[in-house]
C-alpha positions as CSV (number, residue, x, y, z in Angstrom):
1,M,0.1,0.1,0.1
2,K,3.0,2.1,0.1
3,T,2.0,4.0,3.5
4,T,2.8,3.2,7.2
5,L,0.6,1.6,9.7
6,E,0.0,4.9,11.4
7,N,-0.8,6.7,8.4
8,N,-3.1,4.0,7.0
9,L,-5.4,4.6,10.3
10,R,-5.5,8.3,9.3
11,I,-6.6,7.5,5.9
12,I,-9.3,5.1,7.1
13,E,-10.6,7.7,9.7
14,E,-10.5,10.7,7.1
15,S,-12.2,8.7,4.3
16,V,-15.0,7.8,6.5
17,T,-15.5,11.3,7.7
18,F,-15.4,12.7,4.5
19,L,-18.2,10.3,3.0
20,K,-20.5,10.8,6.4
21,S,-20.2,14.7,5.9
22,H,-21.8,14.2,2.4
23,G,-24.7,12.3,4.2
24,L,-23.8,8.9,3.1
25,T,-24.5,5.4,4.8
26,V,-21.0,3.8,5.0
27,F,-20.1,0.4,5.1
28,F,-16.2,-0.2,5.9
29,D,-15.2,-3.3,4.0
30,A,-11.9,-4.3,6.2
31,E,-10.3,-6.4,3.2
32,H,-8.2,-9.3,4.4
33,F,-9.6,-9.1,8.0
34,F,-9.5,-12.5,9.1
35,D,-6.0,-13.0,7.8
36,G,-5.0,-9.7,9.4
37,Y,-6.5,-10.5,12.8
38,K,-4.8,-14.1,12.8
39,S,-1.2,-12.2,12.0
40,N,-1.7,-9.0,14.1
41,S,-5.0,-8.8,15.9
42,N,-4.5,-5.6,17.7
43,Y,-3.7,-3.7,14.4
44,A,-6.8,-5.3,12.7
45,I,-8.8,-4.1,15.5
46,Q,-7.3,-0.5,15.5
47,T,-8.6,-0.4,11.6
48,L,-12.1,-1.0,13.0
49,Q,-11.5,1.7,15.5
50,A,-10.5,4.3,13.0
51,A,-13.5,3.7,10.7
52,V,-15.7,3.9,13.9
53,K,-14.1,7.1,15.0
54,G,-14.8,8.2,11.3
55,G,-18.6,7.6,12.1
56,V,-19.1,4.3,10.0
57,D,-22.5,2.7,9.8
58,C,-21.5,-0.8,9.6
59,L,-18.2,-2.8,9.8
60,V,-17.8,-5.5,7.3
61,L,-15.2,-8.1,8.2
62,C,-13.9,-9.9,4.9
63,D,-12.5,-13.3,4.2
64,T,-10.8,-11.9,1.1
65,N,-8.8,-14.9,0.4
66,G,-11.7,-17.3,0.8
67,G,-9.7,-19.7,3.3
68,T,-11.1,-19.2,6.7
69,L,-12.8,-22.1,8.0
70,P,-16.2,-21.7,9.9
71,S,-14.8,-22.5,13.0
72,D,-12.2,-20.2,13.0
73,I,-14.8,-17.3,11.8
74,A,-17.0,-17.8,15.0
75,P,-14.3,-16.6,17.7
76,V,-12.9,-13.6,15.7
77,V,-16.9,-12.5,15.1
78,K,-17.6,-12.8,18.8
79,D,-14.5,-11.1,19.8
80,I,-15.6,-8.2,17.4
81,K,-19.2,-8.0,18.6
82,R,-18.0,-7.8,22.2
83,K,-15.6,-4.8,21.2
84,F,-17.8,-2.8,18.9
85,D,-21.5,-1.7,19.7
86,I,-22.2,-1.4,15.9
87,D,-23.8,-3.2,13.0
88,I,-21.2,-6.1,12.0
89,G,-21.2,-7.7,8.6
90,I,-19.4,-10.4,6.8
91,H,-18.0,-10.6,3.1
92,A,-17.0,-14.1,2.1
93,H,-14.9,-15.6,-1.1
94,N,-15.2,-19.0,-2.1
95,D,-11.7,-20.3,-2.8
96,C,-12.2,-23.0,-0.7
97,E,-16.1,-23.7,-1.0
98,L,-16.6,-22.2,2.4
99,A,-18.2,-18.9,1.7
100,V,-21.9,-20.0,2.4
101,A,-20.9,-21.6,5.3
102,V,-18.8,-18.8,6.8
103,S,-21.5,-16.4,6.4
104,I,-24.1,-18.3,7.9
105,T,-21.5,-19.0,11.0
106,A,-21.0,-15.4,11.0
107,V,-24.8,-14.9,11.1
108,E,-25.3,-17.3,13.9
109,N,-22.4,-15.3,16.1
110,G,-24.0,-11.7,15.8
111,V,-23.5,-10.3,12.3
112,T,-26.6,-8.6,10.8
113,H,-25.3,-7.6,7.3
114,V,-24.3,-10.4,4.8
115,E,-22.7,-9.4,1.4
116,G,-22.7,-11.9,-1.6
117,T,-24.0,-11.9,-5.1
118,I,-26.3,-13.9,-7.0
119,N,-25.4,-17.3,-8.1
120,G,-22.1,-16.6,-6.1
121,Y,-20.6,-14.7,-9.2
122,G,-17.3,-12.9,-8.3
123,E,-13.7,-12.8,-8.8
124,R,-11.7,-16.0,-8.8
125,C,-13.9,-18.8,-7.3
126,G,-16.5,-16.4,-6.7
127,N,-18.4,-14.9,-3.5
128,A,-21.1,-16.1,-1.2
129,N,-24.2,-17.4,-3.0
130,L,-27.1,-15.3,-1.8
131,C,-29.2,-17.7,-3.6
132,S,-28.1,-20.4,-0.8
133,V,-27.4,-18.1,2.2
134,I,-31.1,-16.4,2.2
135,P,-33.1,-19.7,2.0
136,A,-30.8,-21.4,4.5
137,L,-31.0,-18.5,7.0
138,Q,-34.9,-18.2,6.5
139,L,-36.0,-22.0,6.1
140,K,-33.3,-23.4,8.5
141,S,-32.6,-20.7,11.1
142,G,-36.0,-18.8,11.0
143,I,-34.4,-15.5,10.3
144,E,-36.6,-13.7,7.9
145,C,-34.2,-12.0,5.2
146,I,-37.0,-11.3,2.7
147,S,-40.6,-12.1,2.2
148,A,-42.2,-15.4,1.4
149,K,-43.3,-14.1,-1.9
150,Q,-39.7,-12.7,-2.7
151,L,-38.2,-16.1,-1.6
152,S,-40.6,-17.9,-4.2
153,H,-39.1,-15.8,-7.0
154,L,-35.5,-16.7,-6.1
155,T,-35.0,-19.4,-8.8
156,D,-36.4,-16.9,-11.4
157,V,-34.0,-14.1,-10.0
158,S,-31.1,-16.7,-10.3
159,R,-32.0,-17.5,-13.8
160,F,-32.5,-13.8,-14.9
161,V,-29.1,-13.0,-13.5
162,S,-27.4,-15.8,-15.5
163,E,-29.2,-14.7,-18.5
164,V,-27.8,-11.2,-18.1
165,A,-24.4,-12.4,-17.4
166,N,-24.5,-14.6,-20.2
167,M,-23.8,-17.5,-18.2
168,P,-25.4,-21.0,-18.2
169,P,-27.7,-21.6,-15.3
170,V,-25.7,-24.1,-13.1
171,S,-28.1,-27.1,-12.7
172,N,-26.6,-28.5,-9.4
173,L,-26.9,-25.3,-7.1
174,S,-28.7,-25.6,-4.0
175,Y,-32.4,-24.4,-3.7
176,V,-32.5,-22.6,-7.2
177,G,-30.8,-25.4,-9.5
178,A,-32.9,-27.6,-11.8
179,N,-31.4,-30.7,-10.2
180,A,-31.9,-29.4,-6.9
181,F,-35.3,-31.4,-6.1
182,L,-34.7,-34.2,-8.3
183,H,-34.5,-37.8,-7.2
184,K,-32.8,-40.9,-8.6
185,A,-34.6,-43.9,-9.7
186,G,-35.1,-46.8,-7.2
187,M,-36.1,-47.3,-3.6
188,H,-35.6,-43.5,-3.1
189,V,-38.1,-42.5,-5.9
190,S,-40.3,-45.3,-4.6
191,A,-40.3,-44.1,-0.9
192,V,-41.1,-40.7,-2.3
193,A,-44.0,-41.6,-4.4
194,N,-45.3,-44.1,-1.6
195,G,-45.2,-40.9,0.9
196,W,-46.9,-38.6,-1.5
197,I,-49.6,-40.9,-1.9
198,A,-49.9,-41.5,1.6
199,I,-50.3,-37.8,2.1
200,S,-52.4,-37.1,-0.6
201,T,-55.0,-40.0,0.6
202,S,-54.7,-38.3,3.8
203,I,-55.7,-35.0,2.6
204,R,-58.7,-36.1,0.5
205,N,-59.9,-38.1,3.5
């Protein structure tokens, strides 16, 4: 970055102050936060303190390299929640196929703001896939992210964004992929069919 640690803190605070002075809502994305926290937790926290001094609205903790395990995310998020009385966010990359798990773990430990993309599109291996994060939080954890009507359109949104991006829809995506609710032939399909018959019979009776 061609600057000193002290000057970096000054730049953070002054940048946030400038943006707030123009009436903007400011989210401070702390790039490489989890790697920085592991290397030098005191300084990593100082960068957040500088943003808070500037009047930031939300501190977003970034797993920029996408290599932090969910089990390592939890204690860091808890520590930040203890130290700051402000909204905390998570920004996870998917280089190790962990972005969705990291995002959900962060929410379970106090994060209230999740950054991600539709279908997980993003640099390198992508970002947290909101088409998986949203239904997982809403259907599995009971955390309302969007309305039930909006949730019912998530597959349409996924396919629309794929079309705009000129990318073929990925059939094996959770929740929104064409194969998400298919079943292999054999015992499994038979059980599903029999279960459906039993439910249908019960409803009719």
